[in-house]
DOTI-139555 format. One record per residue (C-alpha): residue in three letters; y, x, z. Coordinates in Angstrom, 2 decimals. Each point is the difference from the previous one (the first is absolute). Example, Ala and Ser with C-alpha at 12.3 -4.5 7.8 and 13.67 -1.06 7.14 Angstrom:
<sites>
SITE   residuo        yy        xx        zz
SITE       Ala     -4.50     12.30      7.80
SITE       Ser      3.44      1.37     -0.66
</sites>
This chain:
<sites>
SITE   residuo        yy        xx        zz
SITE       Met    126.00    220.78    233.67
SITE       Ser      3.31      0.23     -1.83
SITE       Asn     -0.88     -2.88     -2.45
SITE       Lys     -0.44     -2.81      2.61
SITE       Pro      3.73     -0.76      0.50
SITE       Phe      0.41     -0.36     -3.74
SITE       His     -2.75     -2.60     -0.25
SITE       Lys      1.47     -2.05      2.81
SITE       Gln      3.36     -0.05     -1.72
SITE       Ala     -1.58     -1.04     -3.32
SITE       Trp     -1.79     -2.96      1.56
SITE       Phe      3.23     -1.07      1.71
SITE       Trp      1.89     -0.19     -3.31
SITE       Ile     -2.84     -1.79     -1.74
SITE       Leu     -0.10     -2.70      2.71
SITE       Leu      3.79     -0.35     -0.12
SITE       Val     -0.03     -0.56     -3.77
SITE       Val     -2.77     -2.65      0.35
SITE       Leu      1.97     -1.86      2.67
SITE       Ile      3.10      0.02     -2.20
SITE       Phe     -1.96     -1.59     -2.87
SITE       Ile     -1.49     -2.61      2.32
SITE       Val      3.42     -0.99      1.43
SITE       Ala      1.60     -0.11     -3.45
SITE       Gly     -2.75     -2.26     -1.34
SITE       Ser      0.35     -2.37      2.93
SITE       Leu      3.76     -0.32     -0.53
SITE       Gly     -0.52     -0.72     -3.74
SITE       Asn     -2.38     -2.89      0.73
SITE       Asp      2.45     -1.62      2.45
SITE       Ser      2.83      0.17     -2.57
SITE       Ser     -2.09     -1.63     -2.77
SITE       Asp     -1.12     -2.82      2.33
SITE       Thr      3.58     -0.75      0.94
SITE       Thr      1.07     -0.10     -3.64
SITE       Gly     -2.88     -2.29     -0.82
SITE       Asp      1.00     -2.41      2.75
SITE       Val      3.54     -0.23     -1.35
SITE       Ile     -1.20     -0.71     -3.57
SITE       Ser     -2.47     -2.63      1.14
SITE       Asp      2.77     -1.87      1.85
SITE       Asn      2.27     -0.27     -3.07
SITE       Pro     -2.09     -2.53     -1.96
SITE       Asn      0.01     -2.37      2.96
SITE       Asn      3.74      0.34      0.42
SITE       Asn      0.59     -0.65     -3.72
SITE       Lys     -2.16     -3.14      0.10
SITE       Glu      1.97     -1.39      2.90
SITE       Asn      3.32      0.62     -1.78
SITE       Thr     -1.07     -1.59     -3.31
SITE       Gln     -1.54     -3.22      1.36
SITE       Pro      1.88     -3.13     -1.33
SITE       Leu      1.96     -2.10      2.45
SITE       Ser     -1.77     -3.11      1.26
SITE       Asn      1.36     -3.47     -0.80
SITE       Glu      1.20     -0.25      3.58
SITE       Asn      2.42      2.86     -0.64
SITE       Lys      1.44     -1.46     -3.21
SITE       Glu      3.18     -2.06      0.47
SITE       Glu      0.13     -3.21     -2.11
SITE       Cys      3.03     -0.24     -2.33
SITE       Asn      1.64     -3.40     -0.34
SITE       Pro      2.29     -0.42     -3.04
SITE       Asn      3.58     -1.15      0.54
SITE       Trp      1.01     -1.74     -3.24
SITE       Glu      3.63     -0.38     -1.04
SITE       Cys      0.90     -1.77     -3.26
SITE       Thr      3.08     -0.14     -2.20
SITE       Glu      1.65     -3.29     -0.98
SITE       Trp     -1.61     -2.02     -2.78
SITE       Ser      1.33      0.73     -3.48
SITE       Glu      1.46     -2.62     -2.32
SITE       Cys     -2.52     -2.01     -1.99
SITE       Ser     -1.07      1.75     -3.19
SITE       Ser     -0.29     -1.65     -3.40
SITE       Lys     -3.72     -0.39      0.74
SITE       Gly      0.66     -1.96      3.20
SITE       Gln     -0.86      2.83      2.40
SITE       Lys      1.93      1.55      2.87
SITE       Thr     -0.87      3.35      1.59
SITE       Arg      0.73      2.18      3.01
SITE       Thr     -1.17      3.35      1.41
SITE       Cys     -1.79      0.36      3.36
SITE       Ala     -0.42      3.39      1.74
SITE       Asp     -1.93      1.04      3.12
SITE       Met      2.40      1.66      2.44
SITE       Asn     -2.97      1.50      1.91
SITE       His     -1.43      1.66     -3.15
SITE       Cys     -3.58     -0.95      0.87
SITE       Gly     -1.15      0.32     -3.59
SITE       Ile     -1.75     -3.39      0.02
SITE       Thr      0.88     -3.46     -1.38
SITE       Lys     -1.10     -2.03      3.03
SITE       Gly      2.27     -3.03      0.43
SITE       Lys      2.27      0.92     -2.92
SITE       Pro      2.24     -2.96     -1.01
SITE       Arg      0.06     -1.35     -3.57
SITE       Glu      2.29      1.94     -2.33
SITE       Ser      0.13     -2.62     -2.79
SITE       Glu     -0.22     -3.77     -0.27
SITE       Glu      0.93     -2.83     -2.29
SITE       Cys      3.52     -1.40      0.16
SITE       Val      0.42     -3.64      0.97
SITE       Lys      3.24     -1.16     -1.58
SITE       Lys      2.01     -2.45      2.07
SITE       Tyr      1.82     -2.89     -1.66
SITE       Gly      3.02     -1.74      1.49
SITE       Ile      2.61     -2.59     -0.90
SITE       Gly      1.18      0.58     -3.58
SITE       Asp     -3.15      1.92     -1.05
SITE       Ser     -2.38     -1.31     -2.65
SITE       Ile     -3.74      0.23      0.65
SITE       Ser     -2.82     -0.67     -2.46
SITE       Val     -2.99     -1.88      1.41
SITE       Gly     -2.57     -1.21     -2.48
SITE       Tyr      1.91     -1.56     -2.90
SITE       Leu      3.06     -0.76      2.17
SITE       Asp      3.16      2.04      0.44
SITE       Val      1.65     -1.12      3.27
SITE       Thr      3.47      0.81      1.38
SITE       Val      1.48     -1.19      3.32
SITE       Asn      3.68     -0.59     -0.71
SITE       Asp      1.12     -1.16      3.44
SITE       Val     -1.20     -1.30      3.39
SITE       Glu      1.76     -2.64      2.10
SITE       Thr     -0.91     -1.64      3.30
SITE       Ser      0.70     -3.53      1.27
SITE       Gln     -1.00     -2.36      2.79
SITE       Lys     -0.24     -3.01     -2.34
SITE       Ile     -0.29     -0.98     -3.65
SITE       Gly      1.70     -3.24     -1.18
SITE       Glu      2.98     -2.05      1.18
SITE       Tyr      1.06     -3.00      2.08
SITE       Ile      0.40     -3.27     -1.93
SITE       Met      1.49     -2.95      1.98
SITE       Asp     -0.76      1.74      3.29
SITE       Thr     -3.59      0.56     -1.06
SITE       Phe     -1.22      3.53     -0.69
SITE       Met     -1.74      0.11     -3.36
SITE       Gly     -1.75      3.31      0.04
SITE       Glu     -2.17      2.32      2.04
SITE       Lys      0.75      1.90      3.21
SITE       Ala     -1.66      3.34      0.62
SITE       Asp     -2.47      0.49      2.82
SITE       Gly      1.20      3.58      0.06
SITE       Val      2.30      1.28     -2.76
SITE       Phe     -0.03     -0.83     -3.70
SITE       Tyr     -0.06      3.04     -2.29
SITE       Ile      1.30     -0.94     -3.45
SITE       Ile     -1.22      2.58     -2.54
SITE       Asp      1.89      0.16     -3.30
SITE       Leu     -2.44      1.30     -2.67
SITE       Thr     -0.08      0.93     -3.65
SITE       Ile     -3.45      0.01     -1.59
SITE       Glu     -1.07      0.87     -3.53
SITE       Asn     -3.27     -0.59     -1.81
SITE       Lys     -1.09      3.30     -1.62
SITE       Ala     -3.09     -1.47     -1.64
SITE       Lys     -0.25     -0.95     -3.68
SITE       Glu     -0.38     -3.72      0.67
SITE       Ser      1.51     -2.68      2.25
SITE       Lys     -1.18     -0.07      3.63
SITE       Asn      0.35     -2.47      2.86
SITE       Leu      1.23      1.44      3.28
SITE       Tyr     -2.77      0.12      2.59
SITE       Asp      0.22     -0.08      3.79
SITE       Cys      0.70      3.72      0.10
SITE       Phe      2.82      0.41      2.57
SITE       Ser     -0.21      0.41      3.78
SITE       Ile      1.81      1.97      2.72
SITE       Val     -1.64      2.43      2.46
SITE       Asp      1.56      1.41      3.20
SITE       Asp     -0.49      3.09      2.14
SITE       Gln     -2.94     -1.64      1.81
SITE       Gly     -1.90     -0.57     -3.22
SITE       Arg      0.57     -3.76      0.11
SITE       Ser      0.27     -1.81     -3.34
SITE       Phe      2.30     -2.99     -0.63
SITE       Ser     -0.17     -2.45     -2.92
SITE       Tyr      3.11     -1.61     -1.45
SITE       Asp      1.33     -3.31      1.37
SITE       Thr     -0.37     -2.66     -2.71
SITE       Asn      1.97     -2.64      1.97
SITE       Ala      3.02      2.28      0.32
SITE       Glu     -0.18      0.88     -3.71
SITE       Ile      0.12     -3.74     -0.93
SITE       Tyr      3.35     -0.42      1.81
SITE       Tyr      1.56      3.24     -1.22
SITE       Glu      3.04     -0.51     -2.22
SITE       Gly      1.01      2.77     -2.30
SITE       Lys     -2.29      2.22     -2.01
SITE       Glu     -3.34     -1.22     -1.30
SITE       Thr     -2.98      0.23      2.29
SITE       Leu     -2.81      2.12     -1.44
SITE       Met     -2.84     -2.48      0.35
SITE       Ile     -3.68      0.72     -0.69
SITE       Ala      0.13     -1.89     -3.30
SITE       Thr      3.09      1.82     -1.26
SITE       Gln     -0.67      1.12     -3.55
SITE       Leu      0.91      3.55     -0.92
SITE       Gln      0.58      0.86     -3.65
SITE       Pro     -0.66      3.62     -1.07
SITE       Gly      3.06      2.23      0.23
SITE       Leu      2.28     -2.71      1.44
SITE       Pro      1.06      0.84      3.61
SITE       Lys      0.34     -2.99      2.34
SITE       Glu      2.09     -0.07      3.17
SITE       Gly     -0.75     -2.26      2.96
SITE       Ile     -0.64     -0.14      3.74
SITE       Lys     -2.88     -0.06      2.49
SITE       Ile      0.59     -1.12      3.62
SITE       Phe     -2.00      1.13      3.05
SITE       Asp      0.16     -1.21      3.62
SITE       Leu     -0.42      3.10      2.21
SITE       Pro      0.15      0.72      3.74
SITE       Glu      3.36      1.15      1.30
SITE       Asn      0.42      3.75      0.45
SITE       Ser     -2.69      0.71     -2.62
SITE       Lys     -0.14      3.70     -0.93
SITE       Asp     -0.93      2.12     -3.02
SITE       Leu     -0.34     -2.98     -2.31
SITE       Lys     -1.50      0.55     -3.45
SITE       Leu     -0.42     -2.38     -2.92
SITE       Lys     -3.64      0.24     -1.08
SITE       Ile     -0.77     -0.68     -3.66
SITE       Glu     -3.56     -0.62     -1.20
SITE       Cys     -0.59     -0.43     -3.72
SITE       Cys     -2.16     -1.27     -1.53
SITE       Gly     -3.46     -1.46     -0.63
SITE       Leu     -3.30      0.81      1.73
SITE       Thr      0.89      3.66      0.74
SITE       Pro      3.76     -0.05      0.64
SITE       Glu      2.18      3.04      0.42
SITE       Thr      2.23      0.22      3.10
SITE       Gly      3.53      1.30      0.49
SITE       Tyr      2.66     -0.12      2.73
SITE       Ile      3.79     -0.18      0.08
SITE       Glu      1.77      0.81      3.27
SITE       Leu      2.50     -2.68      1.02
SITE       Glu      1.99      1.98      2.58
</sites>
C-alpha cells in the first residue's frame, strides 16, 4: 500500500513534461510562420520600389538656347559663335547654327569683282531733272520720281578687250529692280555715259555715269552688277 502515492506522483510529472514539450513545439511553429510571412513580403516590396517611372511621370525638358555674338569673318570666309542650353537638357533640339559663311557688304568707295569686271561706286547724286533750258525751252529729261546719278569706275580684268553689256540695275528694299534711264543719260553733261557698246581695254580703268529714275523715298538701294555671258555672276554695292 505504501507504493501507490509514489506512482501517482510519477505519472503527474510525466504528463507535465509531455505538456511542456507540446506547448513549446506549438510556439516554435507560430514563430517560423511569422518569419516566413515577413520574408515572402519583401520580394513584392522590392519589385514595387524598383519599377521604372511611366512616361506620364517624366517631365519633358525644353532647351533654352543663348548664343554669343558672331565672330569676325575668318580668312576662310566663316564666322562662328557658341550656343549653350541654359536648361541643361542634354539634347540638341532646336539648337541654332554656330557657324555660317560671311557675306561681305560693299559700299561707296569699295571695289567689287564680278565676272571679268572690277566695279567701284565713286559717288551718288540725286536730281529732279537732267539737261538745261535753252531759249525758254527745257532741253533735257525730268524725273518721274528722283534721278540717281551713279559715278562709276570699271576695269576689264580679262586678257582681251570686252564691250560693256547691260549689266547694271538698282534694287530696293521691296525687291523691285530698276533699269537705267537712257533718255536722261543722253542729256547728261559732264562725265561720259557708260553705254552698252562702251569698249573696255584690259587693265585700263574707265570712269563714267549711269542714271536711274527711282520712286521718291526709296530705301536700301543697291547697285546690282551682273557679268557676263550665259551664266553671269552677280554682286551688289550699297548706295546708302
